[in-house]
C-alpha positions as CSV (number, residue, x, y, z in Angstrom):
1,M,0.0,0.1,-0.1
2,K,1.2,3.4,-0.9
3,T,1.6,6.1,1.7
4,Q,0.6,9.6,-0.1
5,F,2.1,13.1,0.9
6,P,-0.8,14.7,2.8
7,M,-2.1,17.6,0.5
8,K,-2.2,19.9,4.0
9,N,1.8,19.7,3.7
10,I,2.3,20.6,0.0
11,T,2.0,24.3,0.9
12,P,4.3,24.4,3.8
13,A,6.8,22.6,2.3
14,F,6.7,24.6,-0.8
15,L,7.0,27.7,1.4
16,L,9.6,26.3,3.4
17,V,11.7,25.5,0.2
18,L,11.2,28.8,-1.4
19,S,12.0,30.6,1.4
20,G,15.1,28.8,2.3
21,I,16.3,29.4,-1.2
22,Y,15.4,33.1,-0.9
23,L,17.3,33.3,2.3
24,L,20.3,31.5,1.0
25,N,20.6,34.2,-1.7
26,F,21.0,32.1,-4.7
27,T,19.5,34.6,-6.8
28,V,22.5,37.2,-6.2
29,G,20.3,40.0,-5.4
30,V,18.4,39.9,-8.6
31,L,14.9,39.2,-6.8
32,E,15.4,40.8,-3.5
33,L,14.8,44.6,-2.3
34,P,18.0,46.8,-2.2
35,D,19.0,46.8,1.4
36,Y,19.9,50.6,1.1
37,L,16.3,51.5,1.1
38,P,15.4,52.7,4.4
39,I,12.9,50.1,6.6
40,I,11.6,48.6,3.3
41,G,15.1,47.2,2.5
42,N,15.1,44.6,5.2
43,L,11.9,43.8,5.4
44,D,12.0,41.2,2.9
45,E,14.4,39.4,4.6
46,A,12.1,39.4,7.8
47,V,9.4,37.9,5.6
48,A,11.1,35.4,4.4
49,S,12.4,34.4,7.8
50,L,8.8,34.5,9.4
51,I,7.8,32.4,6.6
52,F,10.7,29.9,7.2
53,I,10.2,29.5,10.6
54,S,6.3,29.2,10.5
55,A,6.8,26.5,7.8
56,L,9.3,24.4,10.0
57,K,6.8,24.9,13.0
58,H,4.0,23.2,10.7
59,F,6.3,20.1,10.5
60,G,7.3,20.0,14.1
61,V,10.5,22.1,14.4
62,D,9.7,24.7,16.8
63,L,12.6,27.2,16.6
64,T,10.7,30.0,18.4
65,K,12.0,28.7,21.7
66,Y,15.1,29.7,21.0
67,L,14.4,33.2,19.9
68,P,14.3,35.6,22.9
69,F,10.6,36.9,22.1
70,G,9.1,33.6,21.0
71,G,9.0,31.9,24.0
72,A,7.8,34.9,26.6
73,E,4.2,33.4,26.8
74,K,5.5,29.9,28.1
75,R,8.1,31.6,30.4
76,A,5.5,33.7,31.9
77,K,3.3,30.9,32.7
78,N,6.2,28.7,34.0
79,R,7.0,31.6,36.3
80,S,3.8,31.8,37.7
81,A,3.5,28.3,38.1
82,Q,6.4,28.5,40.0
83,T,5.5,31.0,42.4
84,A,2.2,29.4,43.1
């Protein structure tokens, strides 16, 4: 019996690969916004990183616990549980 790749995983997998390629910059700057533009120049990398991290989280790899702002809610719950 063949196991099939679930349809709900196609979009996150595609976005994971696409944002990974974008962050690795194989396009040599052809497809990205110029970084010398104030604020807008760095938004494309921020959005690609957000998509990459979200797609990884969909597949069970949670990188947000390593980010300083990612686990703030969990840390707050742990602190309140320890003091109670």
